[in-house]
Structures are given as C-alpha cells and as structure tokens.
N, C-alpha and C positions, 0 to 999 in steps of 0.2 A: 504494500500500500504506500509505503514511503517513497518508493521509486516512481510510482505513478504520480504522486503529488509533485515530486521534483521535476518530472518530465513535463507536466502541465504548466508548472511555473516557468520553466525554461522556454516553452513555446510561447507563453503569454509575454514574457520579457522580450523575446526576439520579435514578436509581432509588434510590440509597442515601439521598438527601436526602428523598425522598417517604416512604421506609420509616421514617425517624426522626420525621417529623411526626406528631403525635397526630391520630387520626381525629376526636375530639371532646374538648373540654376537660372532663376528669373531675377531680373534687376527691378528694383522698385523706383518708380518715377516720383521725384520729390520736387516740390515747388517752394522756392524761397519766399517767405511771407513779406520780406522787406522790399526786394527788388523784382520779384516775379519770375526770376530765372528758373527754368526747369532743367533737371539733370537726372541721370540714373544713378542711384546709390548702390554701391557694391554690397553683395551679400556678406553676412558675417559681422563680427563684433565691431 
C-alpha cells in the first residue's frame, strides 16, 4: 500500500510540474504608462 501511495504522489508531482511549464516561450507586451512606448518583456525573473 505504501508503494502505491508513493507512486500516486510521484505522478501527481510530475503532472503539476508539467502543468507549470510554459508550452512555448511567449513574450508579454508591456506599455509604459508615462510615455506610451510598447515593448516585449522577456520571460523570467
């Protein structure tokens, strides 16, 4: 029973990690509120 629970938890953990990963690297359009200049912000921190 312990092996079954461990397997289920591992599958759920893997599924949650895949769900968080972006399908493709999309850039976000950002508009400066002061000057109105629009640019694409890079993904990541």
